[in-house]
Structures are given as structure tokens and as C-alpha cells.
C-alpha positions in Angstrom: -23.9 -11.8 4.3 -25.1 -8.4 4.1 -22.4 -5.6 4.2 -23.7 -4.4 7.7 -23.1 -7.8 9.6 -19.8 -7.9 7.5 -18.9 -4.5 9.0 -19.7 -6.0 12.8 -18.0 -9.5 12.2 -14.6 -7.4 11.2 -15.1 -5.1 14.1 -15.9 -7.5 16.3 -11.9 -8.5 16.3 -11.1 -5.0 16.9 -11.2 -1.5 15.9 -10.9 -0.7 12.0 -11.6 2.2 9.2 -13.8 2.0 6.5 -10.6 1.1 4.3 -9.0 -1.9 6.6 -12.8 -3.0 7.1 -12.9 -2.8 2.7 -9.1 -4.4 2.7 -9.9 -7.4 5.6 -13.4 -8.0 3.1 -11.2 -8.0 0.1 -7.8 -9.2 1.2 -7.8 -10.0 4.5 -9.2 -13.2 6.9 -12.7 -11.8 5.7 -12.1 -12.0 2.1 -13.9 -15.3 1.3 -17.0 -14.7 3.0 -18.6 -11.8 1.0 -17.8 -8.9 -0.7 -18.0 -5.1 0.0 -17.1 -2.1 -2.1 -16.5 1.0 -0.6 -19.6 3.0 -1.7 -21.9 -0.1 0.6 -19.5 0.5 3.7 -19.3 4.1 4.2 -23.6 3.8 4.5 -23.6 0.6 6.3 -21.0 2.4 9.1 -23.1 5.3 9.6 -26.6 3.6 9.7 -24.7 1.1 12.6 -23.6 4.4 14.4 -27.3 5.8 13.9 -28.6 2.9 15.1 -26.0 2.3 18.4 -24.3 -0.6 17.1 -20.8 1.4 16.6 -19.1 4.6 17.4 -16.9 6.1 15.8 -14.1 8.3 17.1 -11.4 10.7 15.2 -7.5 9.9 15.3 -5.2 12.8 14.5 -2.3 12.2 11.7 0.6 14.2 11.0 0.0 15.7 7.5 -2.9 14.3 6.7 -6.7 14.6 7.5 -8.3 12.9 10.7 -9.3 9.2 10.1 -12.5 7.6 11.5 -11.9 4.9 13.4 -15.2 2.3 14.5 -15.4 0.5 17.4 -18.4 -2.4 17.8 -20.6 -2.0 21.0 -22.0 -4.3 22.6 -25.5 -3.8 21.0 -23.6 -4.3 18.0 -22.2 -7.6 19.1 -25.5 -9.1 19.9 -26.8 -7.8 17.1 -24.3 -9.8 15.1 -24.5 -12.9 17.0 -28.3 -13.1 16.5 -27.9 -12.5 12.8 -25.6 -15.8 12.9 -28.2 -17.4 14.3 -30.6 -17.0 11.6 -30.2 -20.1 8.5 -27.9 -18.6 6.4 -27.9 -18.4 2.1 -26.1 -20.7 0.3 -22.4 -20.8 -0.5 -21.8 -18.7 -3.9 -19.3 -19.4 -6.0 -18.6 -18.0 -9.2 -15.4 -18.7 -11.3 -14.9 -17.2 -14.7 -12.2 -20.5 -15.4 -15.6 -22.9 -15.3 -17.0 -20.3 -18.0 -13.9 -21.5 -20.1 -14.5 -24.4 -19.2 -17.7 -24.8 -20.6 -17.2 -23.8 -23.6 -13.4 -25.6 -24.0 -15.0 -27.7 -27.0 -15.3 -23.8 -29.5 -12.0 -22.4 -27.5 -9.5 -25.0 -28.7 -6.5 -26.6 -26.9 -4.3 -24.2 -26.8 -6.5 -21.4 -24.6 -7.6 -24.4 -23.0 -3.9 -25.3 -21.6 -3.4 -21.3 -21.0 -6.6 -21.1 -18.8 -5.6 -24.3 -16.8 -2.1 -23.0 -16.0 -3.4 -19.7 -14.8 -6.2 -21.2 -12.7 -3.6 -23.6 -11.0 -1.2 -20.0 -10.9 -4.0 -18.9 -8.8 -4.8 -21.6 -6.8 -1.4 -22.0 -5.4 -1.5 -17.7 -5.2 -4.3 -19.0 -2.9 -2.7 -21.4 -0.7 0.0 -19.7 -0.1 -2.1 -16.9 0.9 -4.2 -19.1 2.9 -0.3 -20.7 4.9 0.4 -17.1 5.4 -2.0 -16.6 7.6 -1.2 -19.0 10.5 0.0 -16.3 12.8 -4.2 -15.3 12.7 -4.9 -18.6 13.4 -3.0 -19.1 17.3 -5.4 -17.0 19.1 -8.8 -17.8 18.0 -9.9 -21.9 17.0 -12.4 -20.7 14.4 -10.2 -19.0 12.4 -7.8 -22.4 12.7 -10.5 -24.3 11.2 -12.0 -22.4 8.7 -7.8 -21.7 7.4 -7.6 -25.9 7.2 -11.1 -25.7 5.5 -9.5 -23.6 3.0 -6.3 -25.3 2.7 -8.5 -28.6 2.3 -10.4 -26.9 -0.4 -7.7 -25.2 -2.2 -5.9 -28.4 -2.5 -8.4 -30.6 -3.8 -8.9 -28.2 -6.4 -5.3 -28.1 -7.1 -5.0 -31.9 -7.3 -8.2 -32.0 -9.3 -6.5 -29.7 -12.0 -3.4 -31.6 -12.1 -5.6 -34.9 -12.5 -8.3 -34.0 -14.8 -6.8 -31.1 -16.5 -5.7 -33.3 -19.8 -9.4 -34.6 -20.0 -10.2 -31.1 -20.1 -7.7 -30.2 -23.2 -8.9 -33.3 -24.6 -12.6 -31.6 -24.9 -10.7 -29.0 -26.4 -9.8 -31.3 -29.2 -12.9 -33.0 -29.4 -11.1 -36.5 -29.2 -13.6 -39.0 -27.7 -12.3 -40.4 -24.6 -12.3 -44.1 -23.7 -14.9 -45.2 -21.4 -13.1 -45.7 -18.6 -11.1 -42.4 -18.7 -15.0 -40.8 -18.8 -15.7 -42.7 -15.7 -12.8 -41.8 -13.4 
């Protein structure tokens, strides 16, 4: 997904400032789709405005500079929906934890236990964040489906860490596994 499409996706749910778009893309309901930096959001919004895909209005704030609020136009909504009909790129998955796991034999069991505990804590925090998004799902069925998918994914991850974390610690100790354990 391009930054352009991400901006249109967020604006399809309601008007927003560039800061709000960035926050939604990093911490909000859109944080699971793609990343967008401030350095890429504002040029994308400027191009979208020039192309008539969004409009911008300034809202005065007491004691602060005016803020720019963006709205999607019918043309922008049509382009966004059309972009969703194109074949999507494969999902990307990046995990610093898995890089640590790859080198478990060289890092030792203490490092691996700490990494497993950190990853477990991260997963629990993500689960809480997803569970806390329940209010967003009541009015939008797609949001509910995505929330449930995220819960299933994170619960599977947590379950896998709980059931197989000791296997990674054993690799770090360079202990041979029993054939039955390796098959699980």
C-alpha cells in the first residue's frame, strides 16, 4: 500500500490533520497496514490536494497556528476503492526477535530467555491494544473482522512462544533435542 492510499484510507473514515494521519498509521487502527512518516505524508497530501482527491481547510486554534484538516473527495474515494481492487502486494513481516532466534546458538540461553520474555511482553501489549479497540468495531464490520484476525494471530503467537520457547533455549544451550520433541 502506498502512502497515498494509506492517507485516503484514513480520510475515508473521517477528516484528519497530517498529524492525526501519522498517529493513525503508527498507533491507531491503520498501524497494521503500512508505515508512513511525516516526511512522506505531507507531500502525499499536497499531491492528493493538487489532484482533487482531498480538500484542505484551515481551522483556527486559540494561541496556536491554524491547523490544516484534510477531507477526502468523491474523486479521492473512487480512486481509493479502485486501488483496493488491484492485486495486493504480499504481506510483509519483519521481526527483530526472529533475527535473535536465528542466532540462538551463538547468543546463549540467558539472552534467549530475555528475548523470549520481551517478545511475550510485546505480544501481550499488542493483544491489550487490539482488545481495547473494541469500540471502533461496533459500527464497522470490516474493523471487527480485522480485530478478530489480529486477536487470533497474536493469541497464536503467544501460544507458540509458551509451548516452544524452551526449544529455542535448548538450541541456545546447544542441547540435542529428542526426535519426538523436534517433530512437534
